[in-house]
Structure formats: C-alpha cells, structure tokens
C-alpha positions, 0 to 999 in steps of 0.5 A: 199428464201433459197433452204432448205425453197423451199424444205420444202415448196414443201414437205408440198404442195399437190404435194410434199406429193404425190411425197413423198408417191410415193417415199416411195412406190418405195423404199419399193419394194424389187427389188428397194431396191437392186437397191438403195443399189447398187447406194448407194454403188457406191457413198459411195465407197462400189462398185468395185475399179478401 
C-alpha cells in the first residue's frame, strides 16, 4: 500500500477527521498562526541568513 493511500485512508477515518479538526482549530488561533509563519519562513528561507 502506498504512503498516499495510507494517509488518505487515515484522513477518512474517525480518528483522522478528529485530528484534522483539531489541527484546524489550532491553526486558527492568532498566536499559533504566528508560530506557524515563523517555522514556514525558516524552512522556506524567509528567516535570518547565517
């Protein structure tokens, strides 16, 4: 079974739906949005250069 199929199956399961809902609630909090943006910038090169 491919990894994508496993992820898709999990997302459709009750546990997956609960995890997705929890992630959406976490991401909608303004404090968490700022944290997510910082991590995203670090990985995409938007942070400070060394």
